[in-house]
C-alpha positions in Angstrom: 6.8 -59.2 14.8 9.0 -56.2 16.1 11.8 -57.3 14.2 9.7 -56.5 10.9 9.0 -52.7 12.4 10.3 -49.7 9.6 9.8 -47.0 11.8 11.0 -46.5 15.1 8.5 -45.1 18.0 9.9 -41.7 18.1 9.4 -41.2 14.2 5.8 -42.7 14.7 5.2 -40.4 17.6 6.4 -37.6 15.5 4.3 -38.6 12.1 1.1 -38.5 14.5 2.1 -35.0 15.8 2.3 -33.9 12.6 -0.9 -36.0 11.0 -2.6 -33.8 14.0 -1.4 -29.9 13.0 -2.5 -31.0 9.1 -6.1 -32.2 10.4 -6.1 -28.8 12.2 -4.5 -26.3 9.4 -7.7 -28.3 6.9 -10.2 -27.8 9.7 -9.6 -23.9 9.8 -9.2 -23.5 5.8 -12.5 -24.6 5.7 -13.8 -22.4 8.2 -11.9 -19.9 6.3 -13.6 -20.4 2.8 -16.5 -20.6 4.6 -16.4 -17.1 5.9 -15.2 -16.2 2.7 -18.1 -17.4 0.9 -20.4 -15.6 3.2 -18.9 -12.4 3.0 -19.1 -12.3 -1.1 -22.1 -10.9 -2.4 -24.4 -13.5 -3.6 -25.4 -11.3 -6.6 -24.1 -9.7 -9.3 -25.4 -6.2 -8.1 -25.2 -6.4 -4.6 -24.6 -3.3 -3.2 -24.3 -1.4 -6.5 -27.9 -1.1 -7.9 -29.5 2.3 -6.1 -32.5 4.0 -6.6 -32.9 6.8 -9.2 -35.7 8.7 -6.8 -34.0 8.5 -3.1 -30.4 7.0 -3.9 -31.3 4.2 -1.5 -29.9 0.6 -2.2 -32.0 -2.0 -4.4 -32.4 -4.8 -2.0 -33.5 -8.6 -2.7 -37.5 -8.8 -2.4 -38.3 -12.2 -3.6 -36.5 -14.9 -5.5 -36.7 -13.3 -9.0 -37.0 -9.3 -7.8 -35.2 -6.5 -6.0 -36.8 -2.9 -4.7 -36.1 0.2 -3.6 -35.2 -0.8 0.3 -36.0 2.7 1.4 -39.7 2.1 0.0 -40.0 -1.3 1.1 -38.5 -1.1 4.2 -39.1 2.3 5.7 -41.7 3.8 3.2 -39.8 6.9 2.6 -39.3 6.7 -1.2 -42.3 7.0 -3.8 -40.4 4.6 -6.0 -42.6 1.1 -5.6 -41.4 -0.7 -8.6 -39.7 -4.3 -8.5 -37.8 -5.2 -10.9 -36.2 -8.6 -12.4 -32.9 -8.5 -10.8 -31.1 -11.3 -13.4 -32.6 -8.2 -16.6 -31.1 -6.1 -14.8 -27.7 -7.9 -14.3 -27.9 -8.7 -18.1 -28.6 -5.1 -19.0 -25.4 -4.3 -16.8 -23.2 -6.9 -18.4 -24.9 -5.5 -22.2 -24.1 -1.9 -20.9 -20.6 -2.9 -19.8 -19.7 -4.6 -23.1 -21.1 -1.6 -25.4 -21.8 1.2 -23.9 -18.7 2.0 -21.7 -15.3 2.7 -23.5 -17.4 2.7 -26.8 -15.2 4.0 -29.4 -17.1 8.2 -29.6 -17.2 7.9 -25.6 -13.4 6.8 -25.7 -12.3 9.3 -28.0 -14.1 11.8 -25.8 -12.2 10.9 -22.9 -9.1 11.0 -24.7 -10.0 14.8 -25.6 -10.7 15.8 -22.1 -7.7 13.9 -21.0 -5.6 15.9 -23.1 -6.9 19.1 -22.2 -6.5 18.8 -18.6 -2.9 17.2 -19.3 -2.0 19.9 -20.8 -3.4 22.6 -18.7 -1.7 20.3 -15.6 1.6 20.7 -17.3 1.7 24.5 -18.0 0.6 25.0 -14.2 3.5 22.7 -13.3 5.7 24.7 -16.0 4.6 27.6 -14.1 4.9 27.2 -10.5 8.6 25.8 -11.9 9.7 28.8 -13.3 8.1 30.6 -10.6 10.7 28.4 -8.1 13.7 28.8 -9.9 13.4 32.6 -9.9 12.8 32.8 -6.3 16.0 31.0 -5.6 18.0 33.1 -8.2 16.7 36.3 -6.2 17.2 34.0 -2.7 20.8 33.9 -4.1 21.6 37.0 -5.2 20.3 38.6 -1.8 22.7 36.3 0.1 25.8 37.4 -2.2 24.6 41.0 -1.5 24.8 40.6 2.5 27.6 38.3 2.1 29.6 41.5 0.2 28.3 43.6 2.6 29.6 41.9 5.4 33.1 41.6 3.8 33.1 45.5 3.5 32.6 45.9 7.3 28.7 46.1 8.0 27.6 44.3 11.6 26.7 40.6 10.2 24.5 40.2 13.9 21.2 42.1 12.5 21.2 40.2 9.1 21.6 37.0 11.4 18.0 36.2 11.3 17.8 37.1 7.5 20.3 35.4 6.6 18.9 32.0 8.4 15.7 32.0 6.8 17.3 32.5 3.3 19.3 29.6 3.4 16.2 27.5 5.1 14.1 28.9 2.2 17.4 28.0 -0.3 17.3 24.4 0.8 13.4 23.9 0.5 13.4 25.5 -2.8 16.6 23.5 -4.0 14.8 19.7 -2.6 11.4 20.6 -4.6 13.2 21.7 -8.0 15.6 18.2 -8.0 12.3 16.2 -7.9 11.8 15.6 -11.7 8.5 15.0 -12.8 7.9 11.1 -14.3 6.7 10.7 -17.8 2.8 10.3 -18.1 1.9 7.4 -20.5 -0.3 8.5 -23.2 -3.4 7.1 -24.4 -3.1 4.3 -26.6 -5.6 4.3 -29.5 -6.4 0.6 -29.0 -7.4 0.6 -25.4 -11.2 0.6 -25.7 -10.4 -2.4 -28.1 -8.5 -4.8 -25.7 -11.0 -3.3 -22.9 -13.6 -4.8 -24.7 -11.9 -8.1 -25.3 -10.9 -8.5 -21.6 -14.7 -8.1 -20.7 -15.7 -10.6 -23.2 -13.7 -13.0 -21.6 -14.5 -12.1 -18.1 -18.5 -12.7 -19.4 -17.7 -16.0 -20.6 -15.6 -16.9 -17.7 -19.1 -16.0 -16.0 -20.3 -19.5 -17.4 -17.5 -21.5 -16.2 -17.6 -23.0 -12.8 -13.8 -22.7 -12.7 -13.4 -18.8 -13.8 -16.8 -17.8 -11.8 -15.6 -16.5 -8.7 -12.6 -14.5 -9.8 -15.0 -12.9 -13.5 -17.3 -12.2 -11.1 -15.3 -10.4 -8.6 -13.6 -8.3 -11.7 -16.8 -7.7 -13.0 -17.9 -5.8 -9.8 -14.8 -3.9 -9.4 -15.7 -2.1 -12.8 -19.0 -0.9 -11.9 -18.9 2.1 -9.5 -22.8 2.1 -9.1 -26.1 1.1 -11.2 -29.0 3.4 -11.2 -32.5 2.3 -11.6 -34.6 5.0 -12.3 -38.7 4.2 -12.8 -40.3 5.4 -16.0 -44.3 5.5 -16.7 -43.9 2.6 -18.7 -41.0 0.8 -17.0 -37.5 1.7 -15.8 -34.3 3.0 -17.5 -30.7 2.0 -16.1 -27.7 3.8 -15.8 -24.6 2.1 -15.1 -21.6 4.2 -14.0 -18.2 2.3 -14.3 -15.1 3.2 -12.3 -12.4 4.4 -15.1 -9.7 3.3 -13.1 -10.8 -0.4 -12.9 -11.1 -0.2 -16.6 -8.3 1.3 -17.7 -6.6 -1.3 -15.6 -8.5 -4.2 -16.9 -7.3 -2.9 -20.1 -3.6 -3.1 -19.5 -3.0 0.6 -18.8 -1.8 0.1 -15.5 0.7 2.9 -15.3 -1.7 5.4 -16.3 -3.9 5.0 -13.0 -0.7 5.2 -11.3 0.5 8.5 -12.5 -2.9 10.2 -12.3 -5.3 9.6 -9.5 -8.4 8.1 -11.5 -9.6 6.5 -9.0 -13.3 7.3 -7.8 -13.2 9.1 -11.4 -16.8 7.0 -13.3 -17.6 6.8 -16.4 -21.5 7.0 -17.4 -23.5 5.2 -20.1 -25.8 8.4 -19.6 -28.6 7.5 -22.2 -29.6 4.7 -19.9 -30.3 1.4 -20.9 -33.3 0.3 -22.1 -35.0 -3.2 -20.6 -36.1 -5.6 -23.0 -39.8 -5.7 -21.7 -41.9 -3.2 -20.1 -44.2 -2.5 -17.7 -42.6 -4.3 -15.0 
């Protein structure tokens, strides 16, 4: 019954063509998501846990335990201990919440930051004063040469010096024209904000909807986790990336103004496991 047709042959073909491209897009998206899942670390500490004896990575040895790759795969380390992966993960999460950016550590960091910042500003002030003095000497020398030429001294012998002085003057004026941007000060509530945000992430790990994002952010906070065998068990030292921690706390400006990437905060005393003799 062609009289009841509501689309033309041309429209029908365009729709079919569009459906084919959507099917291809969907297939590509599926493959891309599968590839992304394959690249994402399966466990929280994958690539982050290190042996305290040799520095090698801790790798999965069975369904529940991890061990030093240098010992189990190459026999080149004395650390034969296997530790429970989930137990270490719980220790690290607790260490992130209670040991990194705890008030005492944060206060110490603030003092060191202030000392370093003041020293940096003093050095910058000294450098600026030195450049201003050099520029003033440069201008005086140029004026002396111009006055000498005006009084009849030949200009040719002074040509090279004049060119060099002019080139140096341009460099100095360009450098002095750059104004240092004000550096943000550390807010006293930064440690509290960090802890609040970390609590949200910890909760997010148990949520199917937010788990992936929380997983990635928490991994970004950790620089490395050093597992050190002891006579009656083991201890864990957590090193957190300072810039990532400050970003989480909402102080992104600090990381932009001061190169903090790669600077760590450390739970130096070590995190003791809840069970012993592993």
